[in-house]
C-alpha positions in Angstrom: 130.6 29.3 237.9 133.8 31.0 237.0 137.1 29.7 235.6 140.6 30.8 236.7 141.6 31.2 233.1 140.0 34.3 231.5 140.2 34.2 227.6 140.8 37.5 225.8 137.5 36.9 223.9 134.4 34.9 224.6 135.3 31.3 223.9 132.8 28.7 222.8 133.9 25.1 223.4 132.2 22.3 221.4 132.5 18.6 220.6 135.2 18.4 217.9 134.4 14.8 217.2 130.8 15.7 216.1 130.3 16.5 212.5 126.9 18.1 213.3 128.6 20.4 215.8 131.5 21.3 213.4 129.1 22.2 210.6 127.0 24.5 212.7 130.0 26.1 214.4 131.2 27.1 211.0 128.0 28.9 210.3 128.1 30.6 213.7 131.7 31.7 213.1 130.6 33.2 209.8 128.1 35.3 211.7 130.1 36.4 214.7 133.4 36.8 212.9 136.4 37.5 215.1 134.3 38.7 218.0 134.1 35.2 219.4 136.7 32.4 219.5 135.8 28.7 218.9 137.7 25.6 219.9 137.0 21.9 220.3 136.8 21.0 224.0 139.1 18.0 223.4 141.9 20.5 222.7 141.5 22.4 226.0 139.8 19.9 228.4 142.7 20.2 230.9 142.7 24.0 230.9 139.3 24.4 232.6 139.3 22.0 235.6 136.3 23.8 237.0 134.1 22.3 234.2 133.4 18.5 234.6 134.3 16.5 231.5 130.8 15.2 231.3 129.5 18.7 230.9 131.8 19.2 227.9 130.4 16.0 226.3 126.7 16.9 226.7 126.6 20.6 226.0 128.5 23.5 224.5 130.3 25.8 227.0 130.8 29.5 226.7 133.6 31.1 228.8 133.2 34.9 229.0 136.2 37.3 229.3 135.6 37.5 233.1 135.7 33.7 233.4 131.9 33.3 233.7 130.7 29.9 232.3 127.4 29.4 230.4 126.2 26.1 229.1 123.8 24.7 226.5 121.2 26.9 224.9 122.3 30.0 226.8 125.9 29.5 225.7 124.9 29.4 222.1 122.6 32.4 222.3 125.2 34.5 224.2 127.7 33.7 221.5 125.3 34.5 218.6 124.5 37.8 220.4 127.9 39.1 219.1 126.7 38.7 215.6 125.1 41.7 213.8 121.4 41.8 214.6 121.9 38.7 216.8 120.8 40.1 220.2 117.1 39.5 219.8 117.3 35.8 220.7 119.3 36.4 223.9 116.9 39.2 224.8 113.9 36.8 224.3 115.7 34.2 226.4 116.0 36.7 229.2 112.6 38.4 229.0 110.0 36.4 227.1 108.2 34.0 229.4 108.7 30.4 228.4 111.3 31.1 225.8 114.2 30.1 228.0 112.5 26.8 229.0 111.6 26.0 225.5 115.2 26.8 224.3 116.7 24.5 226.9 114.3 21.6 226.0 115.0 22.0 222.3 118.8 22.1 222.9 118.7 18.9 225.0 116.6 17.2 222.3 119.0 18.3 219.6 122.1 17.3 221.6 120.6 13.8 222.2 119.8 13.3 218.5 123.0 14.7 216.9 123.7 11.6 214.7 120.3 11.7 213.0 120.4 15.5 212.8 123.9 15.3 211.3 122.5 13.2 208.5 119.6 15.6 208.0 122.1 18.5 207.9 124.1 16.8 205.2 120.9 16.1 203.2 119.7 19.7 203.5 123.0 21.6 203.4 125.5 19.1 201.9 128.8 18.0 203.3 131.2 20.4 204.9 130.3 23.8 206.4 126.8 25.1 206.2 127.8 28.8 205.7 127.2 30.3 202.3 128.6 33.2 200.4 127.2 34.8 197.2 130.1 36.7 195.6 130.3 34.3 192.6 126.5 34.1 192.6 126.3 37.9 192.1 129.0 37.9 189.5 127.3 35.3 187.4 123.8 36.8 187.8 125.0 40.2 186.6 126.9 38.7 183.6 123.7 36.8 182.6 121.6 40.0 183.0 124.1 41.9 180.8 123.7 39.2 178.1 119.9 39.4 178.3 120.0 43.2 178.1 122.3 43.0 175.1 119.9 40.5 173.4 116.9 42.7 174.1 118.5 45.9 172.8 119.9 44.3 169.7 116.5 42.8 169.0 114.8 46.1 169.5 117.3 48.0 167.5 116.7 45.8 164.4 112.9 46.6 164.3 112.2 49.6 166.5 112.0 52.1 163.6 109.5 50.0 161.8 107.4 49.7 165.0 107.5 53.2 166.5 109.9 55.3 164.3 108.8 58.3 162.3 107.7 56.1 159.4 106.7 53.2 161.7 103.4 51.7 162.6 102.8 53.7 165.8 105.3 56.7 165.7 106.6 57.5 169.2 106.6 61.2 168.7 103.0 61.3 167.7 102.0 59.0 170.6 103.7 61.3 173.2 102.2 64.4 171.7 98.8 62.8 171.8 99.2 61.8 175.4 100.4 65.2 176.4 97.4 66.8 174.7 95.1 64.4 176.6 96.8 64.4 180.0 98.7 67.7 180.2 101.7 67.7 182.5 100.5 64.6 184.2 101.7 62.7 181.2 105.3 63.3 182.3 104.6 61.3 185.5 102.5 58.6 183.9 105.0 58.1 181.1 108.5 58.5 182.5 110.8 58.4 179.4 113.8 60.3 178.2 112.0 60.4 174.8 110.0 63.5 176.0 113.1 65.5 174.8 113.1 63.9 171.4 111.5 60.8 169.9 112.9 60.9 166.4 114.5 58.0 164.6 118.1 59.1 165.6 117.2 59.2 169.3 115.5 55.8 169.3 118.4 54.2 167.5 121.0 55.8 169.8 119.0 54.6 172.9 119.1 51.0 171.5 122.8 51.3 170.7 123.6 52.9 174.0 121.7 50.1 175.8 123.8 47.6 173.9 127.1 49.3 174.9 126.0 49.5 178.5 125.1 45.8 178.4 128.6 45.0 177.2 130.0 47.1 180.1 127.8 45.1 182.5 129.1 41.8 181.0 132.7 43.1 181.4 132.0 44.0 185.0 132.8 47.7 184.5 130.9 50.0 186.8 128.2 47.4 187.1 125.8 49.3 189.4 125.9 52.4 187.3 125.6 50.4 184.1 122.6 48.6 185.5 120.9 51.9 186.6 121.3 53.4 183.1 120.1 50.2 181.4 117.0 50.3 183.5 116.3 54.0 182.6 116.8 53.3 178.9 114.6 50.2 178.8 111.9 51.9 180.8 112.0 54.8 178.4 111.7 52.6 175.4 109.0 50.5 176.9 106.7 53.5 177.3 107.2 54.7 173.7 107.1 51.1 172.4 103.4 51.1 173.0 101.7 47.7 172.5 104.9 46.3 171.1 106.6 46.4 174.5 103.7 45.4 176.6 104.7 41.8 177.2 105.3 40.2 180.7 109.0 39.6 179.9 109.5 43.3 179.3 108.2 44.2 182.8 110.1 41.2 184.2 113.3 42.6 182.8 112.5 46.0 184.2 111.9 44.6 187.7 114.9 42.4 187.6 117.0 45.3 186.3 115.9 47.6 189.1 116.8 45.0 191.8 120.2 44.5 190.0 121.0 48.2 190.6 121.0 47.6 194.3 122.5 44.1 194.1 125.5 45.1 192.1 128.7 46.4 193.7 129.1 50.2 193.5 132.7 50.2 192.3 134.3 51.0 189.0 136.2 47.7 188.7 135.0 45.2 191.3 137.2 42.3 192.3 135.3 39.0 192.6 136.7 37.6 195.9 137.7 40.8 197.6 134.6 42.8 197.0 132.0 43.5 199.7 129.5 40.7 200.3 126.2 41.0 198.5 123.2 42.1 200.5 121.1 39.2 201.8 118.1 41.5 201.5 118.6 41.8 197.8 119.2 38.1 197.4 115.8 37.6 199.2 114.1 40.1 196.9 115.4 38.3 193.8 114.1 35.0 195.2 110.8 36.7 196.0 110.6 37.9 192.4 111.2 34.4 191.0 108.6 33.0 193.5 106.0 35.4 192.3 106.8 34.7 188.6 106.5 30.9 189.0 103.8 30.6 191.6 101.4 33.1 190.0 101.9 31.5 186.6 100.5 28.3 188.1 97.9 29.9 190.3 96.2 31.9 187.5 95.8 28.8 185.5 93.7 27.2 188.2 91.9 30.4 189.3 91.0 31.3 185.7 88.7 28.3 185.6 89.8 27.1 182.1 88.8 23.4 182.1 91.7 22.3 179.9 94.1 23.2 182.7 92.1 21.4 185.4 91.8 18.2 183.4 95.5 18.4 182.3 94.7 18.5 178.6 96.0 22.0 177.9 99.2 20.7 176.2 97.1 18.9 173.5 96.4 22.3 172.0 99.2 24.4 173.3 101.9 23.4 170.9 100.1 24.6 167.8 98.1 27.5 169.3 101.1 29.2 171.0 102.3 32.5 169.4 105.3 31.3 167.6 105.7 27.5 167.5 108.9 25.7 166.4 109.3 22.6 164.3 109.8 20.6 167.5 106.3 21.7 168.6 104.9 19.7 165.7 106.4 16.5 167.0 105.5 17.3 170.6 101.9 17.9 169.6 101.6 14.3 168.2 102.8 12.6 171.5 100.1 10.5 173.2 97.5 12.1 175.5 98.9 10.5 178.7 102.2 12.1 178.0 100.6 15.5 177.7 98.8 15.0 181.0 101.9 13.9 182.8 103.8 16.9 181.5 101.0 19.2 182.5 101.0 17.7 186.0 104.8 18.1 186.3 104.4 21.7 185.2 101.9 22.4 187.9 104.3 20.8 190.4 107.1 23.0 189.3 105.0 26.2 189.3 103.0 25.7 192.4 105.1 23.5 194.8 108.7 24.0 193.9 108.7 27.8 194.5 108.2 27.1 198.2 111.7 25.6 198.2 113.3 28.9 197.1 113.8 29.8 200.8 114.7 26.3 201.9 118.2 25.1 202.9 120.8 24.9 200.1 120.2 21.4 198.8 116.4 21.8 198.3 117.1 25.3 196.8 119.5 23.6 194.3 116.8 21.1 193.4 114.2 24.0 193.0 116.7 25.8 190.7 117.3 22.7 188.6 113.6 22.0 188.3 112.8 25.5 187.2 115.7 25.5 184.7 114.5 22.2 183.3 111.0 23.7 182.8 112.5 26.7 181.0 114.6 24.5 178.7 111.6 22.4 177.8 109.5 25.5 177.1 112.3 27.0 175.0 112.7 23.7 173.1 109.1 23.9 171.7 108.3 27.6 171.5 109.9 31.0 170.8 109.7 33.0 174.0 112.6 35.4 173.2 114.7 36.2 176.3 112.0 35.1 178.8 113.4 31.6 179.4 117.0 32.9 179.8 115.8 35.7 182.2 114.1 33.1 184.3 117.2 30.9 184.4 119.2 34.0 185.5 116.7 34.5 188.3 117.5 31.0 189.5 121.2 31.9 190.0 120.5 33.6 193.4 119.2 30.3 194.6 122.8 28.9 194.3 125.8 29.8 196.4 129.5 30.0 195.8 130.3 26.5 197.1 128.3 25.0 194.2 129.2 27.5 191.5 132.9 27.4 192.2 133.0 23.7 191.3 132.8 24.8 187.7 135.9 27.0 188.1 139.6 26.0 188.0 141.0 25.5 191.4 143.3 28.5 191.1 140.3 30.7 190.5 138.3 29.5 193.4 137.9 31.9 196.3 138.5 31.2 200.0 134.9 30.3 200.6 134.9 26.8 199.0 134.2 23.5 200.7 137.6 22.1 199.7 139.3 24.9 201.6 137.3 24.1 204.8 139.6 21.4 205.9 142.8 23.6 205.6 141.2 26.7 207.0 139.5 25.0 209.9 141.5 21.8 211.0 139.9 19.8 213.8 142.7 18.7 216.1 142.7 15.2 217.5 141.4 14.7 221.1 144.0 14.6 223.8 144.9 11.3 225.2 143.7 10.7 228.7 147.2 10.5 230.1 148.6 13.6 228.3 149.6 16.5 230.4 147.2 19.3 230.5 148.6 22.7 229.6 148.6 25.3 232.3 145.6 27.6 232.3 147.8 30.5 232.8 149.5 29.9 229.5 146.4 29.9 227.5 147.7 27.3 225.1 144.5 26.6 223.2 144.2 27.2 219.5 140.9 28.9 218.7 139.5 28.0 215.3 139.9 31.0 213.0 136.8 32.6 211.6 136.0 31.9 208.0 137.4 34.5 205.6 135.0 37.5 205.5 134.4 39.7 202.5 135.1 43.3 203.3 132.1 45.4 204.3 130.7 47.9 201.9 131.3 51.5 202.3 128.3 53.4 203.9 127.1 49.9 205.0 124.4 51.2 207.4 123.0 53.7 205.0 122.9 51.0 202.2 121.3 48.5 204.6 118.6 51.0 205.5 118.0 51.7 201.8 117.7 48.0 201.1 115.2 47.5 204.0 113.1 50.4 202.7 113.2 49.0 199.2 112.2 45.6 200.5 109.2 47.0 202.3 108.0 48.8 199.2 108.6 45.9 196.9 107.0 43.3 199.1 103.9 45.4 199.9 103.4 46.5 196.3 104.0 43.0 194.9 101.5 41.4 197.3 99.0 44.0 196.2 99.7 43.3 192.5 99.4 39.5 193.2 96.1 39.9 194.9 94.8 42.0 191.9 96.1 39.4 189.5 94.1 36.7 191.2 91.0 38.8 190.9 90.6 40.0 194.5 91.6 43.7 194.2 88.6 44.5 196.4 90.5 43.1 199.4 93.1 45.8 199.1 92.9 48.9 201.3 92.5 52.2 199.4 95.9 53.5 200.5 97.6 50.3 199.0 95.7 50.8 195.8 96.8 54.4 195.6 100.4 53.4 196.3 100.1 50.8 193.6 98.9 53.4 191.1 101.9 55.7 191.9 104.4 52.9 191.3 102.8 51.5 188.2 104.4 54.0 185.7 107.8 52.6 186.6 106.8 49.0 185.6 109.1 47.6 188.2 106.9 45.9 190.7 104.5 43.6 188.9 102.2 40.6 188.9 102.8 37.8 186.6 100.9 34.8 185.2 101.3 33.4 181.7 98.6 31.5 179.7 95.8 31.9 182.2 93.3 30.8 179.5 94.5 28.4 176.8 93.5 29.2 173.2 92.0 26.3 171.4 92.0 27.8 167.9 94.8 29.4 165.9 93.7 32.4 163.9 96.2 34.2 161.8 96.0 37.6 160.3 97.5 37.7 156.7 98.0 41.0 154.9 97.2 41.0 151.2 97.7 43.6 148.6 96.5 44.2 145.0 97.1 46.5 142.1 94.1 45.6 140.0 91.5 44.6 142.6 91.5 41.0 141.3 94.9 39.4 142.1 95.8 39.5 145.8 99.3 38.8 146.9 100.3 37.9 150.5 102.8 39.7 152.6 104.7 37.0 154.6 106.1 37.7 158.0 109.4 36.0 158.9 108.3 33.9 161.9 104.6 33.6 162.2 102.8 30.8 160.3 102.3 31.8 156.6 102.8 29.3 153.8 101.7 25.8 154.9 104.8 24.1 153.6 107.2 26.4 155.6 108.5 24.7 158.7 108.1 26.7 162.0 111.5 28.0 163.0 113.5 29.1 166.0 114.1 32.8 166.5 114.6 33.0 170.3 116.2 34.9 172.0 115.2 37.5 169.3 111.6 38.6 169.6 109.9 39.6 166.3 107.4 41.9 168.0 105.0 42.5 165.0 104.7 38.7 164.6 104.0 38.3 168.3 101.5 41.2 168.5 99.5 39.9 165.5 98.9 36.7 167.4 97.2 38.7 170.1 95.3 40.9 167.6 93.9 37.8 165.9 92.2 36.9 169.2 90.1 40.1 169.0 88.7 42.5 166.4 90.2 45.3 164.4 88.3 47.8 166.6 90.2 46.5 169.6 93.5 46.7 167.6 93.4 49.8 165.5 97.2 49.6 165.0 96.5 46.8 162.4 95.0 49.5 160.2 98.2 51.5 160.7 100.2 48.5 159.4 98.0 48.5 156.3 98.5 52.2 155.7 102.3 51.8 155.9 102.1 49.0 153.4 100.2 51.2 151.0 102.8 53.9 151.5 105.6 51.4 150.9 107.3 52.5 154.2 110.8 50.9 154.2 111.1 50.4 158.0 107.8 48.7 158.1 108.5 46.5 155.0 111.7 45.5 156.7 109.6 43.7 159.4 108.3 41.4 156.7 110.0 38.4 155.2 109.2 39.5 151.6 107.5 42.3 149.8 105.3 41.1 146.9 105.3 44.6 145.4 109.0 45.5 145.2 108.6 48.1 142.4 105.6 50.0 143.5 103.2 49.8 146.5 99.8 48.2 145.9 96.7 50.2 145.4 94.7 48.3 148.0 95.5 46.3 151.1 93.3 44.0 153.2 93.7 41.8 156.3 92.3 38.2 156.0 91.8 35.8 158.9 92.8 32.1 158.4 92.4 29.1 160.7 95.6 27.1 161.2 96.1 23.6 162.6 99.1 21.2 162.5 98.9 18.5 159.9 99.0 14.9 160.9 101.8 12.4 160.1 100.2 11.0 156.9 99.4 14.5 155.5 102.9 15.8 156.1 104.5 12.7 154.6 102.3 13.0 151.5 102.4 16.8 150.9 105.3 18.1 153.0 103.0 20.6 154.7 103.4 21.5 158.3 100.0 23.3 158.5 96.4 23.1 157.4 94.7 26.4 156.9 91.2 27.5 156.1 90.1 31.0 155.1 87.6 32.4 157.6 87.0 35.9 156.2 88.1 39.5 156.4 89.7 40.9 159.6 89.7 44.4 158.0 88.1 45.4 154.7 90.3 46.6 151.9 91.6 50.2 152.2 93.0 52.0 149.2 96.0 54.3 148.8 93.7 57.3 148.5 91.8 56.4 151.6 95.0 55.8 153.5 96.0 59.4 152.8 
């Protein structure tokens, strides 16, 4: 069939009285842009007498520029073929056996159940248009990432010289020299760091300060892509020379997030929020994939690890007092009833194992998944010190949200043209014509096609950038799947070429596997350093955040991470042979090293270093209500013995 009136562009006519149709037309217009016109059939019913009114009511009609008419499923697929990368469905309709018949049946079923599907659309996508933009999403994510980088660099700068400086526990320069002696030039590839040029105190401090300055530039949205790239390089450099003190999962999580941010950020000196190029959907997908791996693997390793306290949901009965750095709120949480701990553990498994599958769902379930994940992070942060990990996970939830939701928190004058409240003014739905109203002449073309939604400008070098993003996605997905399989204990399933690829990528610490607390510790052992001048009286060195005196309340230090306090928790789980750096701490205490002593809350030998230092192991448990009320003590502790025998000042030299 052909019509006498030939529109200047392909014209898709739909039922303007149907909310379901209007919502999906908005999404299709967002995809096809100005290459296709859209109009309610009620507006133009008299302009196309060749099409029976009943056909308008039962199916969408597409009128091509030559007047050819297509109906139903074929009309929709032909219209969507004008969208970028939208030709595949029409090609399948024409060439794949059974695809056309299946499409027609599906279209008729949908057309016959529009009322119910309209309700489902509102439940899954919300009221108004279903199209989404992510300009404000990207802006907020990069600002949060800048804050996290700033926290990380300020925290490192306050303690890095004591950890790996020239007078620190594990000097970076000595470590790099030792690795080069052992590995030769291969060390440059396995340890990519700018500290190969210089690893002195001044360089380490300037790297931390430079990272802080670049973080502020990212927060201020000044050259965000360049700032993100330099931040990633600096943090990768520091993570390699940071040795065991930067070996935590949140460090590699920050590196992976930071690398993705380089490709997610706009490559402009001063981006403009609503007029900048639209974010890459591939990069949004990779950020969601990262969050999925983080959450799902954290739940999966708990079950795969075989620890019975996870399987019987009693892990939280010991978690609050055995975690690395508890808070005073953890003391109260620990004394809640058993059933409460089990319910919380079950909810945690639901958030870690089930909710991640909603990260790719329509917008309403995605919003629920983001809220559930944020709630878990808030609860974890309320009872434990996990530095910037919780905030970083919250930042990774931002790509689950779109501009329509986030703009609700902005003043109306700051909202962009993508918002739901702008939909009714941008896309008015004209009232149907009365039956006795005169039909406009087809020759005049007096229909008013609905304008396409405002489109963000395309990025320069769009095709090259898209190709780069596709290549990055292939690398990240393949390598991360391999890392995940290895994390779950099935590395033998990986082909050799995948294992080799994984080894080549591992030095960059930017495609990783995750999984926290696979095995729950049921005892709390603490290493306490003690010094003496006479061999009889031993005085304790107290660290600022780890348990020490039993009457000192556990405190909050997040988002700062006291890395010596944290690493001593891990060292207490093993022996001094497995953690020789503990002996280095003792040697620095004998020397009276100022940067190392700055890591401690107090120095019991302010005038002169002790003659001997030893490391003692204590067993700590929370007190009960009656003991704390009677004594004011938060902890019980019992001496278990020596972790490391005393070393003297002479032996240290």
